[in-house]
Short mmCIF file of the C-alpha atoms (twelve columns), coordinates in Angstrom:
data_MODEL
# 
_entry.id   MODEL 
# 
loop_
_atom_site.group_PDB 
_atom_site.id 
_atom_site.type_symbol 
_atom_site.label_atom_id 
_atom_site.label_alt_id 
_atom_site.label_comp_id 
_atom_site.label_asym_id 
_atom_site.label_seq_id 
_atom_site.Cartn_x 
_atom_site.Cartn_y 
_atom_site.Cartn_z 
_atom_site.pdbx_PDB_model_num 
ATOM 1   C CA . MET A 1   108.860 -8.718  -84.903 1 
ATOM 2   C CA . ASN A 2   109.361 -12.008 -83.308 1 
ATOM 3   C CA . ILE A 3   105.793 -12.867 -84.020 1 
ATOM 4   C CA . PHE A 4   106.268 -12.357 -87.729 1 
ATOM 5   C CA . ILE A 5   109.215 -14.617 -87.748 1 
ATOM 6   C CA . LEU A 6   107.337 -17.411 -85.961 1 
ATOM 7   C CA . ALA A 7   104.405 -17.041 -88.305 1 
ATOM 8   C CA . ASN A 8   106.727 -17.174 -91.243 1 
ATOM 9   C CA . GLU A 9   108.413 -20.299 -89.879 1 
ATOM 10  C CA . ALA A 10  105.060 -22.026 -89.316 1 
ATOM 11  C CA . ALA A 11  104.023 -21.123 -92.833 1 
ATOM 12  C CA . ALA A 12  107.183 -22.599 -94.215 1 
ATOM 13  C CA . GLU A 13  106.371 -26.046 -92.869 1 
ATOM 14  C CA . SER A 14  104.522 -28.444 -95.156 1 
ATOM 15  C CA . PRO A 15  100.937 -29.290 -94.351 1 
ATOM 16  C CA . LEU A 16  101.720 -32.941 -94.963 1 
ATOM 17  C CA . SER A 17  104.479 -33.062 -92.391 1 
ATOM 18  C CA . PHE A 18  103.583 -35.233 -89.396 1 
ATOM 19  C CA . LYS A 19  104.384 -34.290 -85.845 1 
ATOM 20  C CA . LEU A 20  103.680 -36.825 -83.223 1 
ATOM 21  C CA . LEU A 21  102.782 -34.652 -80.216 1 
ATOM 22  C CA . PRO A 22  100.094 -32.590 -81.917 1 
ATOM 23  C CA . ALA A 23  98.629  -35.745 -83.469 1 
ATOM 24  C CA . PHE A 24  98.434  -37.596 -80.130 1 
ATOM 25  C CA . SER A 25  97.062  -34.568 -78.343 1 
ATOM 26  C CA . THR A 26  94.428  -34.151 -81.058 1 
ATOM 27  C CA . VAL A 27  93.450  -37.811 -80.784 1 
ATOM 28  C CA . ALA A 28  93.406  -37.606 -76.957 1 
ATOM 29  C CA . VAL A 29  91.244  -34.462 -76.984 1 
ATOM 30  C CA . PHE A 30  88.945  -36.148 -79.515 1 
ATOM 31  C CA . LEU A 31  88.678  -39.324 -77.399 1 
ATOM 32  C CA . ILE A 32  88.071  -37.348 -74.217 1 
ATOM 33  C CA . ALA A 33  85.449  -35.220 -75.940 1 
ATOM 34  C CA . PHE A 34  83.884  -38.312 -77.548 1 
ATOM 35  C CA . GLY A 35  83.878  -40.202 -74.234 1 
ATOM 36  C CA . THR A 36  82.374  -37.249 -72.400 1 
ATOM 37  C CA . PHE A 37  79.675  -36.894 -75.024 1 
ATOM 38  C CA . ALA A 38  79.111  -40.648 -75.326 1 
ATOM 39  C CA . PHE A 39  78.939  -41.464 -71.607 1 
ATOM 40  C CA . VAL A 40  77.759  -38.221 -69.995 1 
ATOM 41  C CA . VAL A 41  75.938  -35.953 -72.431 1 
ATOM 42  C CA . TRP A 42  74.424  -38.482 -74.892 1 
ATOM 43  C CA . PRO A 43  72.718  -40.609 -72.170 1 
ATOM 44  C CA . LYS A 44  71.115  -37.473 -70.765 1 
ATOM 45  C CA . ILE A 45  69.956  -36.448 -74.229 1 
ATOM 46  C CA . THR A 46  68.615  -39.938 -75.038 1 
ATOM 47  C CA . LYS A 47  67.004  -40.137 -71.590 1 
ATOM 48  C CA . ALA A 48  65.295  -36.780 -72.176 1 
ATOM 49  C CA . LEU A 49  64.257  -37.818 -75.703 1 
ATOM 50  C CA . ASP A 50  62.964  -41.183 -74.419 1 
ATOM 51  C CA . ALA A 51  61.060  -39.412 -71.637 1 
ATOM 52  C CA . ARG A 52  59.587  -36.985 -74.172 1 
ATOM 53  C CA . ASP A 53  58.742  -39.887 -76.473 1 
ATOM 54  C CA . GLU A 54  57.086  -41.788 -73.615 1 
ATOM 55  C CA . LYS A 55  55.153  -38.678 -72.579 1 
ATOM 56  C CA . ILE A 56  53.908  -38.140 -76.132 1 
ATOM 57  C CA . LEU A 57  52.958  -41.815 -76.439 1 
ATOM 58  C CA . SER A 58  51.145  -41.763 -73.081 1 
ATOM 59  C CA . GLU A 59  49.291  -38.611 -74.124 1 
ATOM 60  C CA . ILE A 60  48.338  -40.292 -77.400 1 
ATOM 61  C CA . ARG A 61  47.155  -43.380 -75.485 1 
ATOM 62  C CA . ALA A 62  45.235  -41.158 -73.044 1 
ATOM 63  C CA . ALA A 63  43.658  -39.268 -75.950 1 
ATOM 64  C CA . GLU A 64  42.700  -42.553 -77.627 1 
ATOM 65  C CA . ALA A 65  41.269  -43.835 -74.341 1 
ATOM 66  C CA . ALA A 66  39.363  -40.572 -73.856 1 
ATOM 67  C CA . GLN A 67  38.089  -40.808 -77.419 1 
ATOM 68  C CA . ALA A 68  36.999  -44.419 -76.877 1 
ATOM 69  C CA . LYS A 69  35.357  -43.425 -73.596 1 
ATOM 70  C CA . ALA A 70  33.606  -40.512 -75.322 1 
ATOM 71  C CA . LYS A 71  32.378  -42.843 -78.084 1 
ATOM 72  C CA . ALA A 72  31.146  -45.312 -75.464 1 
ATOM 73  C CA . ALA A 73  29.407  -42.503 -73.578 1 
ATOM 74  C CA . GLN A 74  27.910  -41.233 -76.823 1 
ATOM 75  C CA . SER A 75  26.663  -44.687 -77.777 1 
ATOM 76  C CA . GLU A 76  25.247  -45.146 -74.250 1 
ATOM 77  C CA . PHE A 77  23.582  -41.740 -74.521 1 
ATOM 78  C CA . GLU A 78  22.144  -42.615 -77.935 1 
ATOM 79  C CA . LYS A 79  20.955  -45.968 -76.572 1 
ATOM 80  C CA . ARG A 80  19.237  -44.291 -73.620 1 
ATOM 81  C CA . LEU A 81  17.813  -41.629 -75.899 1 
ATOM 82  C CA . GLU A 82  16.382  -44.334 -78.154 1 
ATOM 83  C CA . GLU A 83  15.003  -46.166 -75.117 1 
ATOM 84  C CA . ALA A 84  13.434  -42.907 -73.920 1 
ATOM 85  C CA . ARG A 85  11.933  -42.317 -77.362 1 
ATOM 86  C CA . THR A 86  10.601  -45.870 -77.427 1 
ATOM 87  C CA . ALA A 87  9.178   -45.483 -73.921 1 
ATOM 88  C CA . ALA A 88  7.598   -42.154 -74.862 1 
ATOM 89  C CA . ASP A 89  6.111   -43.683 -78.012 1 
ATOM 90  C CA . ASP A 90  4.780   -46.596 -75.936 1 
ATOM 91  C CA . MET A 91  3.276   -44.222 -73.386 1 
ATOM 92  C CA . ILE A 92  1.659   -42.146 -76.139 1 
ATOM 93  C CA . ARG A 93  0.339   -45.289 -77.829 1 
ATOM 94  C CA . LYS A 94  -1.004  -46.621 -74.511 1 
ATOM 95  C CA . ALA A 95  -2.547  -43.249 -73.662 1 
ATOM 96  C CA . ARG A 96  -4.259  -43.120 -77.061 1 
ATOM 97  C CA . ALA A 97  -5.478  -46.695 -76.678 1 
ATOM 98  C CA . GLU A 98  -6.755  -45.898 -73.172 1 
ATOM 99  C CA . ALA A 99  -8.452  -42.734 -74.455 1 
ATOM 100 C CA . ASP A 100 -10.048 -44.726 -77.292 1 
ATOM 101 C CA . ARG A 101 -11.138 -47.424 -74.857 1 
ATOM 102 C CA . GLN A 102 -12.637 -44.857 -72.489 1 
ATOM 103 C CA . ALA A 103 -14.349 -43.070 -75.376 1 
ATOM 104 C CA . ASP A 104 -15.824 -46.378 -76.571 1 
ATOM 105 C CA . GLU A 105 -16.868 -47.220 -73.032 1 
ATOM 106 C CA . LEU A 106 -18.452 -43.784 -72.624 1 
ATOM 107 C CA . ARG A 107 -20.242 -44.147 -75.980 1 
ATOM 108 C CA . THR A 108 -21.494 -47.615 -75.001 1 
ATOM 109 C CA . ARG A 109 -22.613 -46.420 -71.575 1 
ATOM 110 C CA . SER A 110 -24.300 -43.348 -73.069 1 
ATOM 111 C CA . GLN A 111 -26.055 -45.498 -75.671 1 
ATOM 112 C CA . ARG A 112 -27.156 -47.937 -72.961 1 
ATOM 113 C CA . GLU A 113 -28.444 -45.071 -70.780 1 
ATOM 114 C CA . LEU A 114 -30.211 -43.561 -73.787 1 
ATOM 115 C CA . ASP A 115 -31.797 -46.921 -74.603 1 
ATOM 116 C CA . ASP A 116 -32.826 -47.314 -70.939 1 
ATOM 117 C CA . MET A 117 -34.288 -43.807 -70.942 1 
ATOM 118 C CA . ARG A 118 -36.209 -44.565 -74.145 1 
ATOM 119 C CA . LEU A 119 -37.482 -47.825 -72.665 1 
ATOM 120 C CA . ARG A 120 -38.540 -46.105 -69.429 1 
ATOM 121 C CA . ALA A 121 -40.168 -43.285 -71.389 1 
ATOM 122 C CA . THR A 122 -41.969 -45.840 -73.552 1 
ATOM 123 C CA . GLN A 123 -43.052 -47.790 -70.463 1 
ATOM 124 C CA . GLU A 124 -44.148 -44.608 -68.725 1 
ATOM 125 C CA . LEU A 125 -46.074 -43.580 -71.837 1 
ATOM 126 C CA . GLU A 126 -47.685 -46.999 -72.035 1 
ATOM 127 C CA . SER A 127 -48.516 -46.861 -68.330 1 
ATOM 128 C CA . ALA A 128 -49.890 -43.341 -68.666 1 
ATOM 129 C CA . LYS A 129 -51.845 -44.441 -71.736 1 
ATOM 130 C CA . ARG A 130 -53.288 -47.407 -69.857 1 
ATOM 131 C CA . THR A 131 -54.096 -45.200 -66.869 1 
ATOM 132 C CA . ALA A 132 -55.691 -42.580 -69.118 1 
ATOM 133 C CA . LEU A 133 -57.673 -45.253 -70.945 1 
ATOM 134 C CA . ALA A 134 -58.766 -46.755 -67.640 1 
ATOM 135 C CA . GLU A 135 -59.842 -43.320 -66.425 1 
ATOM 136 C CA . ILE A 136 -61.622 -42.660 -69.720 1 
ATOM 137 C CA . HIS A 137 -63.325 -46.029 -69.449 1 
ATOM 138 C CA . ALA A 138 -64.253 -45.351 -65.857 1 
ATOM 139 C CA . VAL A 139 -65.648 -41.927 -66.736 1 
ATOM 140 C CA . ALA A 140 -67.373 -43.359 -69.816 1 
ATOM 141 C CA . ALA A 141 -68.798 -46.211 -67.753 1 
ATOM 142 C CA . THR A 142 -69.982 -43.771 -65.103 1 
ATOM 143 C CA . LEU A 143 -71.545 -41.601 -67.775 1 
ATOM 144 C CA . ALA A 144 -72.995 -44.615 -69.535 1 
ATOM 145 C CA . THR A 145 -74.457 -45.994 -66.323 1 
ATOM 146 C CA . SER A 146 -75.739 -42.562 -65.415 1 
ATOM 147 C CA . VAL A 147 -77.347 -42.237 -68.843 1 
ATOM 148 C CA . ALA A 148 -78.621 -45.797 -68.697 1 
ATOM 149 C CA . GLY A 149 -79.880 -45.186 -65.180 1 
ATOM 150 C CA . LYS A 150 -81.707 -42.125 -66.338 1 
ATOM 151 C CA . ILE A 151 -83.053 -44.078 -69.229 1 
ATOM 152 C CA . LEU A 152 -84.125 -46.928 -67.062 1 
ATOM 153 C CA . LYS A 153 -85.073 -44.560 -64.327 1 
ATOM 154 C CA . ARG A 154 -83.366 -46.468 -61.799 1 
ATOM 155 C CA . GLU A 155 -80.043 -46.142 -60.248 1 
ATOM 156 C CA . ILE A 156 -77.333 -48.757 -60.630 1 
ATOM 157 C CA . GLN A 157 -75.612 -49.902 -57.501 1 
ATOM 158 C CA . PRO A 158 -71.834 -49.341 -57.073 1 
ATOM 159 C CA . SER A 159 -71.146 -53.071 -57.244 1 
ATOM 160 C CA . ASP A 160 -73.020 -53.226 -60.577 1 
ATOM 161 C CA . GLN A 161 -71.002 -50.241 -61.806 1 
ATOM 162 C CA . LYS A 162 -67.708 -51.891 -60.838 1 
ATOM 163 C CA . ARG A 163 -68.698 -55.090 -62.593 1 
ATOM 164 C CA . LEU A 164 -69.605 -53.226 -65.774 1 
ATOM 165 C CA . VAL A 165 -66.321 -51.275 -65.702 1 
ATOM 166 C CA . ASP A 166 -64.281 -54.463 -65.223 1 
ATOM 167 C CA . GLU A 167 -66.092 -56.126 -68.096 1 
ATOM 168 C CA . SER A 168 -65.469 -53.108 -70.321 1 
ATOM 169 C CA . LEU A 169 -61.799 -53.031 -69.410 1 
ATOM 170 C CA . SER A 170 -61.329 -56.718 -70.086 1 
ATOM 171 C CA . GLU A 171 -62.963 -56.268 -73.489 1 
ATOM 172 C CA . MET A 172 -60.635 -53.326 -74.277 1 
ATOM 173 C CA . THR A 173 -57.459 -55.125 -73.264 1 
ATOM 174 C CA . SER A 174 -58.368 -58.243 -75.215 1 
ATOM 175 C CA . ARG A 175 -58.603 -56.204 -78.423 1 
# 
């Protein structure tokens, strides 16, 4: 029952009444709590938040640096790829030019050889023709001298025959 009496007494007091001890103790507890939070807890929280902030910023900087490095590597790769394409195009162009040059050279050489073969064949034909004509003339002269010898009933000497053949040949070549 004592408890009910105390509760009733506390309820009878006015909420606006001021008691010094509870007010000072409340202010002291508040100041102690505020000081503890302000000088012990809050620095640790701000230190942790600053560390987290710095970590996030360093990760952002590292990501930006990695992105810049990747772009540089990509541009270097594209540059080398373009250089490789240019070099390949140059090699293909040079190979085609060399193939064309060799084909032209082969055509020229083949044409020259063909012309030489035609010339040799023509010369050989002319030589064979001259030889055949000379043999025909020699045979004709022999036959003619034989016929003439029979007609004249005398035989022509070999020196006379040679002279007649030479005269006949010189007449044929002068025509």
